[in-house]
FIFI-489895 format. One record per residue (C-alpha): x negated, y negated, z; residue in three letters; residue number from 1. Coordinates in pm, whole numbers, plus 32768, in hexadecimal, padded with zeros to 4 digits. Layout:
+------+------+------+-----+-----+
:   px :   py :   pz : res :   n :
+------+------+------+-----+-----+
:    X :    Y :    Z : ala : NUM :
...
+------+------+------+-----+-----+
***
This chain:
+------+------+------+-----+-----+
:   px :   py :   pz : res :   n :
+------+------+------+-----+-----+
: 7EEA : 3C53 : 1ADF : met :   1 :
: 7EB8 : 3C6E : 1C55 : ala :   2 :
: 7DC4 : 3B73 : 1CE3 : ile :   3 :
: 7D88 : 3B66 : 1E57 : ala :   4 :
: 7DB3 : 3A19 : 1F03 : ala :   5 :
: 7C67 : 396A : 1F46 : pro :   6 :
: 7BE3 : 39D4 : 2096 : gly :   7 :
: 7CC2 : 3B08 : 20A0 : ala :   8 :
: 7B9E : 3BDC : 2113 : gly :   9 :
: 7AD1 : 3BC5 : 224E : ser :  10 :
: 7A63 : 3A6D : 22BD : thr :  11 :
: 7900 : 3AF5 : 22A7 : ala :  12 :
: 791A : 3B02 : 212D : his :  13 :
: 7853 : 39F7 : 2075 : pro :  14 :
: 7922 : 38DF : 1FE6 : arg :  15 :
: 7856 : 3893 : 1EAC : leu :  16 :
: 77D4 : 3985 : 1DA6 : ala :  17 :
: 76A7 : 3923 : 1CD2 : val :  18 :
: 7648 : 39DF : 1B95 : thr :  19 :
: 74E5 : 39E1 : 1B0F : leu :  20 :
: 754A : 39C8 : 19A2 : gly :  21 :
: 7455 : 3A46 : 189E : asp :  22 :
: 732A : 3AD4 : 195E : pro :  23 :
: 7249 : 3A7A : 1838 : ala :  24 :
: 72AD : 390D : 1850 : gly :  25 :
: 7280 : 3803 : 195A : ile :  26 :
: 73AF : 3872 : 1A23 : gly :  27 :
: 72E9 : 392A : 1B2F : pro :  28 :
: 7205 : 37FC : 1B5B : glu :  29 :
: 7310 : 36F1 : 1B78 : val :  30 :
: 73E5 : 37CD : 1C5A : val :  31 :
: 72BD : 380F : 1D40 : ala :  32 :
: 726A : 369D : 1D54 : ala :  33 :
: 73D7 : 363B : 1D8C : ala :  34 :
: 73FB : 373B : 1EA4 : leu :  35 :
: 72BD : 36BF : 1F4A : ala :  36 :
: 7334 : 3556 : 1F34 : glu :  37 :
: 748B : 35AD : 1FC2 : ala :  38 :
: 73F1 : 3672 : 20E1 : ala :  39 :
: 7306 : 3554 : 2134 : ala :  40 :
: 742F : 3469 : 2151 : ala :  41 :
: 7505 : 3562 : 2214 : asp :  42 :
: 746B : 36AC : 228B : pro :  43 :
: 75C8 : 3743 : 22AD : ala :  44 :
: 7601 : 371F : 2137 : thr :  45 :
: 7551 : 3865 : 20E5 : ser :  46 :
: 7641 : 3925 : 21C6 : gln :  47 :
: 7763 : 38BA : 20E8 : arg :  48 :
: 76C5 : 391F : 1F9C : ile :  49 :
: 769B : 3A6A : 1EE8 : val :  50 :
: 75C2 : 3A7C : 1DB0 : val :  51 :
: 7626 : 3B6B : 1C9B : phe :  52 :
: 74E7 : 3BD4 : 1BEF : gly :  53 :
: 73A1 : 3C8E : 1C1B : asp :  54 :
: 72ED : 3C3C : 1D62 : ala :  55 :
: 7199 : 3C67 : 1CBD : asp :  56 :
: 71F7 : 3B7D : 1BA1 : val :  57 :
: 7270 : 3A78 : 1C9B : leu :  58 :
: 712D : 3A99 : 1D61 : ala :  59 :
: 7066 : 3A6C : 1C1E : arg :  60 :
: 7128 : 392D : 1BDC : gly :  61 :
: 70D7 : 38AE : 1D39 : ala :  62 :
: 6F64 : 38F1 : 1D07 : arg :  63 :
: 6F66 : 383A : 1BBA : ala :  64 :
: 7009 : 370B : 1C5B : met :  65 :
: 6F2F : 3719 : 1D91 : gly :  66 :
: 7055 : 372A : 1E83 : val :  67 :
: 70AC : 3809 : 1FA8 : thr :  68 :
: 71F2 : 38C5 : 1F80 : leu :  69 :
: 72EB : 38BC : 209F : pro :  70 :
: 736A : 3A0B : 2119 : ala :  71 :
: 7493 : 3A33 : 202D : val :  72 :
: 7549 : 3B72 : 1FD8 : glu :  73 :
: 74FA : 3BEF : 1E79 : val :  74 :
: 75D7 : 3CE8 : 1DC3 : arg :  75 :
: 75B4 : 3D76 : 1C68 : gly :  76 :
: 7511 : 3E75 : 1B89 : ala :  77 :
: 739E : 3E49 : 1B3F : pro :  78 :
: 731D : 3DBC : 19F7 : ala :  79 :
: 71DB : 3E84 : 19CB : pro :  80 :
: 70CC : 3E08 : 18E5 : gly :  81 :
: 716B : 3CB7 : 1894 : val :  82 :
: 7068 : 3BA8 : 185C : glu :  83 :
: 70A4 : 3A30 : 186A : pro :  84 :
: 70D2 : 399C : 1711 : gly :  85 :
: 710C : 3AEF : 166F : arg :  86 :
: 7282 : 3B32 : 1644 : pro :  87 :
: 72DF : 3C9E : 1618 : ser :  88 :
: 73FB : 3D96 : 161E : asp :  89 :
: 73A7 : 3DE6 : 1789 : val :  90 :
: 73BF : 3C77 : 17E7 : ala :  91 :
: 7503 : 3C55 : 1723 : gly :  92 :
: 75A4 : 3D7B : 17D3 : ala :  93 :
: 7530 : 3CFF : 1929 : ala :  94 :
: 75BE : 3BA1 : 1906 : gln :  95 :
: 7711 : 3C2C : 189E : val :  96 :
: 7718 : 3D2E : 19B8 : ala :  97 :
: 76BD : 3C2C : 1AC1 : trp :  98 :
: 77C8 : 3B3E : 1A45 : leu :  99 :
: 78D4 : 3C4C : 1A41 : glu : 100 :
: 7874 : 3CB7 : 1BA2 : asp : 101 :
: 7890 : 3B51 : 1C20 : ala : 102 :
: 79E4 : 3B27 : 1B7A : ile : 103 :
: 7A5B : 3C6C : 1C19 : ala : 104 :
: 79ED : 3BED : 1D6F : ala : 105 :
: 7AAF : 3AAD : 1D35 : ala : 106 :
: 7BE5 : 3B6B : 1CCD : arg : 107 :
: 7BCD : 3C35 : 1E0D : arg : 108 :
: 7BCE : 3AF0 : 1ED1 : gly : 109 :
: 7A6D : 3B19 : 1F57 : glu : 110 :
: 79FD : 39C7 : 1ED1 : val : 111 :
: 7AAC : 3880 : 1E8B : glu : 112 :
: 79B1 : 37F4 : 1D97 : gly : 113 :
: 78D3 : 386E : 1C7D : leu : 114 :
: 7792 : 37C5 : 1C0B : val : 115 :
: 770D : 3853 : 1AC5 : thr : 116 :
: 75AD : 382B : 1A3D : ala : 117 :
: 758E : 3818 : 18C0 : pro : 118 :
: 75C7 : 394B : 17EA : ile : 119 :
: 7563 : 398A : 1682 : ser : 120 :
: 769E : 39A6 : 15B2 : lys : 121 :
: 75DA : 3A63 : 14A7 : thr : 122 :
: 754A : 3B6B : 158F : trp : 123 :
: 7687 : 3B83 : 165E : ala : 124 :
: 7748 : 3BCD : 1521 : arg : 125 :
: 764C : 3CDC : 14C8 : arg : 126 :
: 769A : 3D6F : 161E : ala : 127 :
: 780D : 3D7C : 15CF : gly : 128 :
: 7890 : 3C2C : 164C : leu : 129 :
: 799A : 3BC7 : 154F : thr : 130 :
: 79DB : 3A68 : 15D4 : phe : 131 :
: 792F : 392A : 1559 : pro : 132 :
: 78BD : 38CF : 16B9 : gly : 133 :
: 7903 : 38C8 : 182E : his : 134 :
: 7A39 : 37EC : 180C : thr : 135 :
: 7AFB : 38D5 : 1728 : glu : 136 :
: 7A90 : 3A0D : 17E8 : leu : 137 :
: 7AFD : 397C : 1936 : leu : 138 :
: 7C4F : 3912 : 18AB : ala : 139 :
: 7C91 : 3A74 : 1834 : glu : 140 :
: 7C12 : 3B22 : 196D : arg : 141 :
: 7CE9 : 3A47 : 1A4F : phe : 142 :
: 7E17 : 3A52 : 1969 : gly : 143 :
: 7E28 : 38D9 : 1940 : val : 144 :
: 7EC8 : 3844 : 180A : ala : 145 :
: 7E30 : 36E8 : 181D : glu : 146 :
: 7CD1 : 3690 : 1892 : val : 147 :
: 7BFC : 3562 : 1848 : ala : 148 :
: 7A83 : 3550 : 1820 : met : 149 :
: 7A2A : 3413 : 18DB : thr : 150 :
: 78E2 : 3363 : 191D : phe : 151 :
: 78BC : 32A3 : 1A60 : ile : 152 :
: 778F : 31C5 : 1A92 : gly : 153 :
: 7734 : 3092 : 1B5D : pro : 154 :
: 77A0 : 2FAB : 1A43 : arg : 155 :
: 7889 : 306C : 195B : leu : 156 :
: 79A1 : 3168 : 1990 : arg : 157 :
: 7A23 : 31FF : 184C : val : 158 :
: 7B16 : 331C : 1802 : ala : 159 :
: 7B25 : 33C4 : 16AB : leu : 160 :
: 7C65 : 33FB : 15E7 : ala : 161 :
: 7BB2 : 34F6 : 1507 : thr : 162 :
: 7A76 : 35B1 : 155F : val : 163 :
: 79B4 : 36AC : 148F : his : 164 :
: 7A54 : 3675 : 133A : val : 165 :
: 79AD : 3604 : 11F6 : pro : 166 :
: 79CA : 3492 : 11B0 : leu : 167 :
: 7A85 : 34DD : 106F : ala : 168 :
: 7BA5 : 357A : 1133 : thr : 169 :
: 7BC2 : 3482 : 1253 : val : 170 :
: 7CE3 : 33BA : 11BE : ala : 171 :
: 7DAF : 34F4 : 1183 : ala : 172 :
: 7D69 : 3571 : 12E4 : ala : 173 :
: 7DEB : 3434 : 138B : leu : 174 :
: 7F52 : 3440 : 1403 : thr : 175 :
: 8016 : 3353 : 14E3 : pro : 176 :
: 8053 : 346F : 15D8 : ala : 177 :
: 7EDF : 34B6 : 15FA : arg : 178 :
: 7E85 : 3348 : 162D : ile : 179 :
: 7F96 : 3322 : 1733 : val : 180 :
: 7F1C : 3459 : 17EA : ala : 181 :
: 7DAF : 33EB : 17EF : val : 182 :
: 7E10 : 328C : 185E : thr : 183 :
: 7EDB : 331D : 197C : gly : 184 :
: 7DBE : 33FF : 19E9 : leu : 185 :
: 7CCC : 32DA : 19E9 : leu : 186 :
: 7DBB : 31FF : 1AB0 : val : 187 :
: 7DE3 : 3315 : 1BAF : gly : 188 :
: 7C6E : 3345 : 1BD5 : ala : 189 :
: 7C26 : 31D3 : 1BF9 : leu : 190 :
: 7D35 : 31A9 : 1D00 : ala : 191 :
: 7D17 : 32F1 : 1DC1 : arg : 192 :
: 7BAE : 3360 : 1D98 : asp : 193 :
: 7B02 : 320D : 1D86 : leu : 194 :
: 7BF0 : 3144 : 1E60 : gly : 195 :
: 7C2F : 302B : 1D65 : ile : 196 :
: 7D75 : 2F7C : 1DB4 : ala : 197 :
: 7E49 : 2F38 : 1C7C : arg : 198 :
: 7D37 : 2F95 : 1B84 : pro : 199 :
: 7D20 : 2EDC : 1A3B : arg : 200 :
: 7D04 : 2FCE : 1917 : val : 201 :
: 7CBB : 2F6C : 17B0 : gly : 202 :
: 7D0A : 3054 : 168D : val : 203 :
: 7C0A : 3024 : 1578 : val : 204 :
: 7C78 : 3017 : 140C : gly : 205 :
: 7C00 : 310E : 1307 : leu : 206 :
: 7BB3 : 3030 : 11DE : asn : 207 :
: 7ADE : 2EF5 : 11B9 : pro : 208 :
: 7B95 : 2DCB : 124E : his : 209 :
: 7C9A : 2EC3 : 12D2 : ala : 210 :
: 7D1B : 2EE8 : 116E : gly : 211 :
: 7D41 : 2D75 : 1122 : glu : 212 :
: 7EBB : 2D92 : 110C : gly : 213 :
: 7EA5 : 2EC3 : 102B : gly : 214 :
: 7DA6 : 2E39 : 0F37 : leu : 215 :
: 7C91 : 2F18 : 0FC4 : leu : 216 :
: 7D5E : 304B : 101E : gly : 217 :
: 7EBD : 309C : 1090 : ala : 218 :
: 7E6F : 316C : 11C5 : glu : 219 :
: 7E4E : 304B : 12B9 : asp : 220 :
: 7FAE : 2FCA : 1272 : asp : 221 :
: 8055 : 3116 : 1227 : ala : 222 :
: 7FBD : 31F5 : 1335 : val : 223 :
: 7EF9 : 3137 : 143D : ile : 224 :
: 7FDF : 300C : 1477 : ala : 225 :
: 8114 : 30E5 : 14BC : pro : 226 :
: 803F : 31BE : 15A2 : ala : 227 :
: 7FCD : 308C : 1666 : val : 228 :
: 8135 : 301D : 1691 : ala : 229 :
: 819A : 3177 : 170A : ala : 230 :
: 8070 : 318E : 17F7 : ala : 231 :
: 80BD : 3035 : 1883 : arg : 232 :
: 8221 : 30A1 : 18CC : ala : 233 :
: 81AF : 31EB : 1961 : ala : 234 :
: 80BA : 3156 : 1A5D : val : 235 :
: 81A0 : 303B : 1AC4 : gly : 236 :
: 8111 : 2F61 : 1BD7 : asp : 237 :
: 7FF4 : 3054 : 1C25 : val : 238 :
: 7F13 : 2FC1 : 1B17 : ala : 239 :
: 7F04 : 2ED0 : 19F4 : thr : 240 :
: 7ED0 : 2F64 : 1899 : val : 241 :
: 7E83 : 2EA0 : 175D : asp : 242 :
: 7E19 : 2EE4 : 15F6 : gly : 243 :
: 7DC6 : 2F3D : 14F0 : pro : 244 :
: 7C8D : 2E70 : 1535 : leu : 245 :
: 7B91 : 2E06 : 142F : val : 246 :
: 7A80 : 2F0D : 1462 : pro : 247 :
: 7950 : 2E2C : 143F : asp : 248 :
: 79D7 : 2D41 : 154D : ala : 249 :
: 7A76 : 2E3C : 163C : ala : 250 :
: 7933 : 2ECB : 16C9 : phe : 251 :
: 7898 : 2D73 : 16F1 : arg : 252 :
: 79CE : 2D01 : 17AD : asp : 253 :
: 79BB : 2E34 : 188B : ala : 254 :
: 7853 : 2DE0 : 18E0 : leu : 255 :
: 78C7 : 2C83 : 193A : asp : 256 :
: 79C4 : 2D15 : 1A2E : gly : 257 :
: 7B07 : 2CE6 : 196B : arg : 258 :
: 7B57 : 2E5C : 1968 : trp : 259 :
: 7B32 : 2F63 : 1A79 : asp : 260 :
: 7B3D : 3075 : 1973 : gly : 261 :
: 7B63 : 30AA : 17FD : leu : 262 :
: 7C00 : 31B8 : 1727 : val : 263 :
: 7B2B : 31F6 : 15F1 : ala : 264 :
: 7BAC : 32A2 : 14BA : met : 265 :
: 7A83 : 3381 : 146C : tyr : 266 :
: 7943 : 340E : 14FC : his : 267 :
: 7838 : 3321 : 1480 : asp : 268 :
: 7913 : 31EC : 14A7 : gln : 269 :
: 78F7 : 3232 : 161D : ala : 270 :
: 77A4 : 32D6 : 163E : leu : 271 :
: 76D0 : 31DA : 1583 : ile : 272 :
: 7721 : 30B6 : 166E : pro : 273 :
: 7725 : 3194 : 17A4 : val : 274 :
: 75CD : 3222 : 175D : lys : 275 :
: 754C : 30CE : 16FA : leu : 276 :
: 75A1 : 3023 : 1843 : val : 277 :
: 75D5 : 313D : 1942 : asp : 278 :
: 7506 : 3263 : 18C5 : phe : 279 :
: 7442 : 3296 : 1A05 : glu : 280 :
: 7572 : 32A0 : 1AE8 : his : 281 :
: 76A7 : 32F2 : 1A17 : ala : 282 :
: 776A : 342C : 1A70 : val : 283 :
: 7843 : 3505 : 1992 : asn : 284 :
: 798C : 354D : 1A47 : val : 285 :
: 7AA2 : 3634 : 19D2 : thr : 286 :
: 7BEE : 359D : 1A3C : leu : 287 :
: 7D2D : 3669 : 1A51 : gly : 288 :
: 7CA0 : 37A1 : 1AF9 : leu : 289 :
: 7D17 : 3820 : 1C4E : pro : 290 :
: 7BAE : 37F9 : 1CC4 : ile : 291 :
: 7AA9 : 36EA : 1CA0 : val : 292 :
: 79AE : 3727 : 1B88 : arg : 293 :
: 7881 : 364C : 1B42 : thr : 294 :
: 7747 : 366E : 1A71 : ser : 295 :
: 7615 : 35A3 : 1A0A : pro : 296 :
: 7647 : 34E3 : 18C6 : asp : 297 :
: 751B : 357D : 1813 : his : 298 :
: 74BD : 36C2 : 176B : gly : 299 :
: 73C4 : 37DB : 179B : thr : 300 :
: 7292 : 3711 : 1727 : ala : 301 :
: 71C4 : 3841 : 16C6 : tyr : 302 :
: 70A6 : 3760 : 165A : asp : 303 :
: 7056 : 36FE : 17C3 : ile : 304 :
: 70D9 : 3830 : 187B : ala : 305 :
: 6FE3 : 38B3 : 197C : gly : 306 :
: 6F09 : 377D : 1977 : thr : 307 :
: 6FA1 : 36CD : 1AA5 : gly : 308 :
: 6FE9 : 359B : 19D0 : arg : 309 :
: 7163 : 35C4 : 19DA : ala : 310 :
: 7224 : 34A9 : 1A7B : arg : 311 :
: 7314 : 352C : 1B81 : ala : 312 :
: 73D8 : 33EB : 1BC0 : ala : 313 :
: 750A : 3455 : 1AF8 : ser : 314 :
: 7517 : 35AB : 1B9F : cys : 315 :
: 74F1 : 350B : 1CF6 : ala : 316 :
: 7609 : 341A : 1C9C : ala : 317 :
: 76E2 : 353E : 1C29 : ala : 318 :
: 76AD : 35F3 : 1D73 : leu : 319 :
: 76F5 : 34BB : 1E40 : ala : 320 :
: 7829 : 345E : 1D74 : leu : 321 :
: 78B7 : 35BE : 1D94 : ala : 322 :
: 789B : 35A3 : 1F0D : gly : 323 :
: 7943 : 344F : 1F13 : arg : 324 :
: 7A5D : 34C3 : 1E32 : met : 325 :
: 7A9F : 35F9 : 1F04 : val : 326 :
: 7AAE : 3521 : 203B : thr : 327 :
: 7B9B : 342C : 1F94 : ala : 328 :
: 7C81 : 3540 : 1F1D : arg : 329 :
: 7C8B : 35DB : 2076 : arg : 330 :
: 7CFD : 348C : 20FD : ala : 331 :
+------+------+------+-----+-----+
***
């Protein structure tokens, strides 16, 4: 799969792509507010961004939020007749098309980062998207074997060993190789993208009390502990890695500053604490791609779409973090 090197095109090309997500959700509103905030902080920001979506839908989002849009380039097919809070086949097809167009631009080397507003997995699937979400689609489109869904907030940074799988199948999906890969991706991001010298990474156990020596489940001793040992050997002096950690203590310890990042075993083990303490500012980051990809940590919120009540802090954080990560990777 041929992917152009970032920046392979003209220097006039924008560096970050932003997708509007589901036009019936709050994506257009939070994107509009995030763009306005970024432009207020640095007027040159808008010159480095291209929005993939419908210009009229983006303008509607700006009006709902009461913000003035900066002069950004907007590309994408229109989404006629889509109303806020009313998902439809038209909205489903539009969100998929805009995402695919942004990915294609990234593969051509026109952008170094991708910021994605929330999509509806249900309506995207009706439009033909066969992947559970952004993370899996991006891995396939970029031909990457190992990626990690990771949440980065002011207080917690957590990578997921498994993502969109039913809870009943989590134990079977865990392998030492996968845990080692995710741990390595998190270590790399903490050190390279966030500038943390010798990051401290904790690998969270699966079972209560991390298995209690096998009394409460064998996976912690049989799968996670060997993976931690292998990950520790793989990263060497770059980072410290420990685990399996007792889950109910690991996140508290991270909040107290003991860990720079955690590896969680399944989706809700990570997302419940992240959304509890960092919901307004946490960012979903896909590690392992040849480009930077960030996203707000919330969904489409149809119930408030079009009302101007959406909170744009997570989207603004996603846009800012993407810029910082691109800069760090250039360096």
